[in-house]
SEVEXMAR-985121 format. One record per residue (C-alpha): residue number from 1; residue in one letter; x, y, z. Coordinates in pm, 1 decimal, padded with zeros to 6 digits. Layout:
N
i, aa, u, v, w
NUM, A, X, Y, Z .
...
END
This chain:
292
i, aa, u, v, w
1, M, 00000.0, 00000.0, 00000.0 .
2, R, 00278.3, 00242.3, 00089.5 .
3, R, 00471.0, 00158.6, -00227.8 .
4, L, 00158.8, 00211.1, -00438.3 .
5, T, 00094.7, 00550.5, -00278.5 .
6, T, 00454.0, 00655.7, -00352.1 .
7, R, 00415.3, 00561.2, -00717.9 .
8, I, 00088.8, 00751.1, -00748.0 .
9, L, 00249.5, 01059.6, -00596.1 .
10, A, 00533.1, 01035.6, -00848.1 .
11, V, 00285.0, 01024.0, -01135.1 .
12, V, 00099.1, 01322.3, -00990.0 .
13, W, 00413.1, 01532.9, -00964.6 .
14, V, 00504.8, 01453.6, -01325.0 .
15, S, 00153.4, 01555.9, -01429.0 .
16, L, 00188.1, 01880.9, -01237.1 .
17, W, 00518.9, 01949.9, -01409.6 .
18, L, 00360.1, 01893.4, -01750.6 .
19, A, 00076.0, 02123.4, -01652.8 .
20, A, 00316.5, 02402.9, -01551.8 .
21, P, 00173.8, 02668.4, -01790.0 .
22, A, -00108.6, 02732.2, -01539.7 .
23, E, -00089.2, 03084.6, -01399.9 .
24, A, 00087.7, 03083.0, -01060.5 .
25, Q, -00126.1, 03357.7, -00907.3 .
26, R, -00446.1, 03180.0, -00998.1 .
27, T, -00305.7, 02857.0, -00854.8 .
28, L, -00230.2, 03020.2, -00520.3 .
29, K, -00576.3, 03175.7, -00507.6 .
30, S, -00738.0, 02838.7, -00579.1 .
31, I, -00536.8, 02670.2, -00304.1 .
32, G, -00626.7, 02943.5, -00057.9 .
33, R, -00995.7, 02922.4, -00146.6 .
34, D, -01000.5, 02543.3, -00114.2 .
35, L, -00824.2, 02557.4, 00222.6 .
36, E, -01065.8, 02825.1, 00341.5 .
37, H, -01361.7, 02607.1, 00248.5 .
38, G, -01203.8, 02311.4, 00426.0 .
39, V, -01146.2, 02506.3, 00747.3 .
40, R, -01498.7, 02647.9, 00738.6 .
41, D, -01641.2, 02298.8, 00695.9 .
42, I, -01442.4, 02176.7, 00997.2 .
43, L, -01561.3, 02466.6, 01213.1 .
44, H, -01918.9, 02408.3, 01099.5 .
45, L, -01900.1, 02042.2, 01202.5 .
46, W, -01753.1, 02124.7, 01541.3 .
47, S, -02030.0, 02379.0, 01607.6 .
48, S, -02308.0, 02145.1, 01492.8 .
49, P, -02481.7, 02126.3, 01834.7 .
50, I, -02528.5, 02504.3, 01827.8 .
51, H, -02703.4, 02527.7, 01492.4 .
52, A, -02878.0, 02187.5, 01483.3 .
53, D, -03253.2, 02196.9, 01426.3 .
54, R, -03525.7, 01975.8, 01576.3 .
55, D, -03501.1, 01709.0, 01304.9 .
56, E, -03125.5, 01680.0, 01351.1 .
57, W, -03164.1, 01639.6, 01727.0 .
58, A, -03422.9, 01368.0, 01662.6 .
59, T, -03174.7, 01190.1, 01436.2 .
60, F, -02911.0, 01217.8, 01707.7 .
61, A, -03148.9, 01067.2, 01964.3 .
62, A, -03230.6, 00775.7, 01731.5 .
63, S, -02859.1, 00715.6, 01669.8 .
64, A, -02785.2, 00719.2, 02043.0 .
65, A, -03068.3, 00469.8, 02099.1 .
66, L, -02920.7, 00239.7, 01833.3 .
67, V, -02578.0, 00250.7, 01996.7 .
68, G, -02740.1, 00184.9, 02335.6 .
69, A, -02929.7, -00115.4, 02199.6 .
70, T, -02610.8, -00254.7, 02045.4 .
71, L, -02436.2, -00206.7, 02379.3 .
72, L, -02671.6, -00464.5, 02530.3 .
73, I, -02558.0, -00737.5, 02291.3 .
74, D, -02184.8, -00659.7, 02277.8 .
75, D, -02098.6, -00963.4, 02490.6 .
76, D, -02319.5, -01191.3, 02278.4 .
77, I, -02148.7, -01074.6, 01960.1 .
78, D, -01805.0, -01128.5, 02112.6 .
79, R, -01894.3, -01481.8, 02227.2 .
80, A, -02031.9, -01565.8, 01881.7 .
81, R, -01705.2, -01444.9, 01729.1 .
82, Q, -01505.8, -01674.5, 01956.6 .
83, R, -01731.2, -01977.9, 01905.7 .
84, H, -01741.2, -01955.9, 01526.4 .
85, P, -01401.5, -01825.5, 01413.7 .
86, R, -01427.5, -02003.9, 01076.5 .
87, S, -01786.2, -01914.4, 00992.8 .
88, A, -01864.0, -01772.4, 00648.6 .
89, F, -01911.3, -01428.0, 00803.8 .
90, M, -01572.8, -01431.5, 00977.4 .
91, R, -01399.1, -01563.4, 00665.4 .
92, G, -01555.2, -01278.8, 00469.3 .
93, L, -01392.5, -01030.6, 00707.0 .
94, E, -01041.1, -01173.5, 00666.4 .
95, P, -00931.7, -00919.4, 00400.0 .
96, F, -01018.9, -00641.1, 00647.3 .
97, R, -00823.6, -00783.0, 00940.4 .
98, E, -00476.7, -00701.8, 01066.2 .
99, G, -00208.1, -00923.7, 00922.8 .
100, H, -00381.6, -00977.5, 00588.7 .
101, D, -00172.9, -00894.8, 00282.9 .
102, T, -00428.3, -00642.6, 00151.8 .
103, E, -00392.6, -00420.9, 00462.5 .
104, L, -00743.6, -00290.8, 00394.6 .
105, F, -00789.2, -00220.4, 00765.2 .
106, N, -00540.2, 00065.4, 00724.7 .
107, L, -00790.3, 00247.9, 00503.1 .
108, G, -00954.2, 00356.4, 00826.9 .
109, S, -00637.1, 00526.8, 00946.2 .
110, G, -00558.4, 00892.4, 00887.5 .
111, K, -00209.8, 00780.4, 00785.0 .
112, R, -00371.2, 00630.8, 00473.1 .
113, L, -00669.7, 00859.9, 00418.4 .
114, Q, -00467.5, 01182.2, 00430.2 .
115, P, -00220.8, 01069.9, 00157.2 .
116, I, -00514.1, 00949.0, -00052.7 .
117, S, -00680.4, 01288.2, -00006.8 .
118, G, -00356.8, 01459.2, -00107.3 .
119, V, -00324.9, 01247.4, -00420.0 .
120, L, -00682.3, 01326.3, -00523.1 .
121, Y, -00626.7, 01696.9, -00466.5 .
122, L, -00301.5, 01704.0, -00665.0 .
123, L, -00462.4, 01510.9, -00949.2 .
124, G, -00740.9, 01766.9, -00948.9 .
125, F, -00485.5, 02041.2, -00990.1 .
126, A, -00289.0, 01855.8, -01256.5 .
127, F, -00596.7, 01794.0, -01471.0 .
128, D, -00787.7, 02110.9, -01375.3 .
129, S, -01070.8, 01911.5, -01215.5 .
130, R, -01271.0, 02077.0, -00940.0 .
131, A, -01440.1, 01743.3, -00869.6 .
132, L, -01108.9, 01575.1, -00786.1 .
133, R, -00997.6, 01872.2, -00577.0 .
134, D, -01326.7, 01858.1, -00386.2 .
135, A, -01287.2, 01481.0, -00340.7 .
136, G, -00948.4, 01536.5, -00178.9 .
137, I, -01019.0, 01840.2, 00038.7 .
138, G, -01359.8, 01706.3, 00145.3 .
139, C, -01225.4, 01374.9, 00270.3 .
140, A, -00938.7, 01551.2, 00448.1 .
141, S, -01172.3, 01800.8, 00616.7 .
142, T, -01413.8, 01529.9, 00728.9 .
143, Q, -01134.4, 01317.8, 00874.2 .
144, Q, -00964.0, 01611.2, 01046.1 .
145, A, -01292.5, 01726.3, 01199.5 .
146, S, -01337.9, 01376.7, 01342.0 .
147, I, -01001.8, 01383.4, 01518.7 .
148, L, -01107.0, 01632.4, 01788.4 .
149, V, -01429.7, 01446.1, 01860.1 .
150, H, -01255.5, 01109.4, 01858.6 .
151, H, -00973.7, 01205.2, 02092.0 .
152, G, -01217.0, 01401.3, 02304.5 .
153, A, -01412.3, 01078.9, 02355.6 .
154, Y, -01092.3, 00900.9, 02459.9 .
155, A, -01022.6, 01175.7, 02714.6 .
156, V, -01371.5, 01156.7, 02865.4 .
157, I, -01464.9, 00787.2, 02844.2 .
158, S, -01239.5, 00489.6, 02920.7 .
159, R, -01373.2, 00161.8, 02787.8 .
160, E, -01161.2, -00152.7, 02788.5 .
161, R, -01101.8, -00305.2, 02447.8 .
162, P, -01232.9, -00661.0, 02392.3 .
163, L, -00873.3, -00778.7, 02360.9 .
164, T, -00806.1, -00704.0, 02728.7 .
165, A, -01157.6, -00700.6, 02880.3 .
166, N, -01191.5, -01078.9, 02937.8 .
167, G, -01537.8, -01078.7, 02779.5 .
168, D, -01678.3, -00795.5, 02993.8 .
169, P, -01803.4, -00510.4, 02770.3 .
170, Y, -01907.1, -00293.6, 03063.4 .
171, L, -01565.9, -00193.7, 03195.9 .
172, I, -01643.8, 00173.6, 03142.0 .
173, E, -01514.9, 00464.8, 03347.8 .
174, L, -01495.5, 00840.9, 03319.9 .
175, G, -01158.6, 00991.5, 03240.1 .
176, G, -00875.4, 00904.9, 03006.0 .
177, G, -00677.8, 00584.6, 03006.2 .
178, P, -00412.2, 00381.2, 02823.1 .
179, W, -00447.5, 00239.8, 02469.7 .
180, S, -00625.8, -00067.6, 02607.0 .
181, A, -00903.3, 00159.9, 02739.8 .
182, H, -00958.2, 00342.2, 02408.5 .
183, S, -01236.3, 00123.5, 02276.7 .
184, F, -01504.5, 00394.8, 02253.4 .
185, Y, -01553.4, 00482.6, 01981.3 .
186, G, -01423.5, 00315.2, 01663.5 .
187, G, -01189.3, 00563.4, 01495.4 .
188, H, -01110.8, 00351.9, 01189.7 .
189, A, -01481.2, 00297.3, 01125.5 .
190, G, -01557.7, 00666.9, 01164.6 .
191, N, -01272.7, 00783.6, 00942.5 .
192, I, -01344.8, 00562.0, 00643.1 .
193, M, -01722.7, 00601.3, 00672.1 .
194, G, -01681.4, 00979.0, 00677.9 .
195, C, -01483.1, 00987.3, 00353.3 .
196, V, -01700.9, 00728.4, 00179.9 .
197, T, -02019.5, 00914.5, 00275.2 .
198, Y, -01869.3, 01241.2, 00155.6 .
199, W, -01775.3, 01096.2, -00183.8 .
200, N, -02114.1, 00928.1, -00229.6 .
201, E, -02311.5, 01236.8, -00123.8 .
202, R, -02097.0, 01489.3, -00310.0 .
203, F, -02087.5, 01298.2, -00641.2 .
204, K, -02313.3, 01063.6, -00834.2 .
205, L, -02102.5, 00747.9, -00829.0 .
206, G, -02370.7, 00502.1, -00938.2 .
207, P, -02277.1, 00134.3, -00880.6 .
208, A, -01962.3, 00242.0, -00694.8 .
209, E, -02167.1, 00382.5, -00404.1 .
210, P, -02271.8, 00048.1, -00244.8 .
211, V, -01921.9, -00087.3, -00308.7 .
212, L, -01766.5, 00200.9, -00115.3 .
213, Y, -02016.8, 00162.2, 00169.3 .
214, A, -01942.9, -00212.4, 00182.1 .
215, L, -01571.7, -00128.8, 00202.7 .
216, A, -01629.4, 00109.8, 00494.8 .
217, I, -01849.0, -00140.9, 00680.2 .
218, G, -01592.5, -00414.8, 00620.7 .
219, V, -01315.9, -00203.0, 00770.2 .
220, G, -01529.6, -00128.9, 01076.5 .
221, L, -01634.7, -00490.4, 01134.3 .
222, G, -01277.8, -00604.7, 01080.6 .
223, R, -01182.0, -00405.2, 01389.6 .
224, V, -01452.5, -00592.6, 01582.5 .
225, A, -01315.9, -00926.1, 01457.3 .
226, D, -00965.7, -00822.0, 01568.6 .
227, Q, -01101.0, -00734.7, 01918.1 .
228, R, -00997.8, -00372.7, 01884.4 .
229, H, -01354.0, -00247.5, 01942.9 .
230, W, -01690.8, -00373.2, 02056.8 .
231, L, -01971.3, -00367.1, 01802.0 .
232, S, -02136.5, -00067.6, 01970.3 .
233, D, -01809.1, 00126.9, 01939.2 .
234, T, -01799.8, 00056.4, 01567.4 .
235, I, -02166.7, 00147.3, 01518.2 .
236, A, -02104.3, 00477.5, 01699.6 .
237, G, -01802.1, 00549.0, 01480.6 .
238, M, -01991.7, 00474.1, 01161.0 .
239, L, -02283.4, 00696.8, 01260.0 .
240, I, -02055.6, 00987.5, 01348.3 .
241, G, -01853.8, 00944.9, 01029.9 .
242, H, -02169.3, 00924.9, 00819.3 .
243, A, -02308.5, 01242.8, 00975.0 .
244, F, -01983.4, 01434.6, 00927.1 .
245, G, -01941.0, 01319.5, 00568.2 .
246, R, -02298.3, 01401.4, 00475.0 .
247, V, -02290.4, 01755.0, 00615.6 .
248, T, -01955.7, 01832.9, 00451.3 .
249, A, -02073.7, 01694.8, 00117.0 .
250, R, -02390.0, 01905.8, 00119.9 .
251, R, -02188.2, 02220.3, 00181.3 .
252, A, -01941.6, 02131.4, -00095.3 .
253, R, -02220.9, 02051.3, -00339.9 .
254, A, -02393.9, 02381.6, -00264.0 .
255, R, -02070.0, 02567.5, -00338.0 .
256, A, -02019.8, 02376.8, -00662.8 .
257, E, -02375.3, 02455.0, -00774.6 .
258, G, -02333.5, 02823.4, -00694.6 .
259, A, -02582.3, 02829.6, -00408.8 .
260, P, -02546.2, 03115.3, -00155.8 .
261, S, -02339.7, 03029.8, 00149.9 .
262, T, -02587.7, 02962.4, 00429.5 .
263, A, -02580.8, 02766.3, 00750.6 .
264, R, -02812.9, 02695.2, 01039.1 .
265, G, -02791.1, 02949.6, 01316.4 .
266, P, -02909.9, 02956.3, 01676.8 .
267, L, -03280.2, 02893.6, 01742.3 .
268, G, -03328.0, 02741.3, 01397.5 .
269, G, -03239.8, 03064.9, 01218.7 .
270, E, -03020.4, 03095.0, 00913.9 .
271, L, -02667.8, 03233.4, 00914.3 .
272, L, -02588.3, 03433.3, 00599.8 .
273, L, -02244.5, 03493.1, 00454.8 .
274, S, -02192.8, 03681.6, 00130.6 .
275, S, -01927.4, 03893.5, -00035.7 .
276, G, -01926.3, 04158.8, -00306.4 .
277, R, -01783.1, 04493.7, -00408.4 .
278, S, -01886.1, 04837.9, -00294.6 .
279, S, -01716.2, 05156.9, -00417.9 .
280, G, -01446.0, 04944.2, -00573.2 .
281, E, -01363.8, 04760.8, -00249.7 .
282, R, -01448.4, 04403.7, -00153.0 .
283, T, -01705.8, 04372.1, 00125.8 .
284, L, -01813.1, 04084.5, 00349.7 .
285, V, -02165.7, 04067.1, 00493.3 .
286, V, -02257.0, 03839.6, 00784.7 .
287, G, -02612.4, 03814.9, 00913.2 .
288, W, -02882.7, 03601.8, 01073.2 .
289, R, -03250.8, 03569.1, 00989.4 .
290, R, -03550.7, 03361.4, 01083.0 .
291, A, -03903.5, 03355.1, 00947.1 .
292, F, -04172.4, 03372.0, 01217.2 .
END
């Protein structure tokens, strides 16, 4: 996987060299604009509880209930895994497990997703493709936004991983802990699901959409099979990743379609952000409105 990424990067740099006639000033402006959009998307995700509406809070409650229900059967799932290690289901997860030659489980790591995002972004620049640039910056923004939430969960909740919990899924305490207590929630599952959801929501990928979702689910369940996380941890990670990817994709699609930049504000209102020129100078207007 690492060797393949290196080769792709080499091809990208050659492509960039061949595409050198592009105007440097325009290139720098494009990079700055893309980075600005990425940072704004991250800040929007982090502030989601402030501008969430009633429907979004209802979705959050349903997601929390699903994680809670899965929590009740974590021990049953772990026992089934131990009793049937060669079942068809477990054999199907082998490509997603640690130690397999494919190393697909690493697709849930930022160490793999960030280089992939970089490659997509550079290819977008080499071939003047906004879609590829969006694919790269969107995945990177979604994954980076997840980091704070993920590590924040580790600092607040200590849950023993199945590998060291001796079959007890309820070894949960408040406060941080060592690596063995970082079971909640599944970071690999959240990372890959976030990028996959972003790509599927931002673009019309057709038959590739279920394939990408199957890949993300396989990576998440592979971590359960390797006793790195309980099933409820993985479900929580997938739900968070899906939510982050979907919100980021909607914002990116609105920008691509030329829609005005809007976001949910406090009390269900709408935050407005627009720019223009007045008396020859660029102006920025920020506002809030709500229809009563």
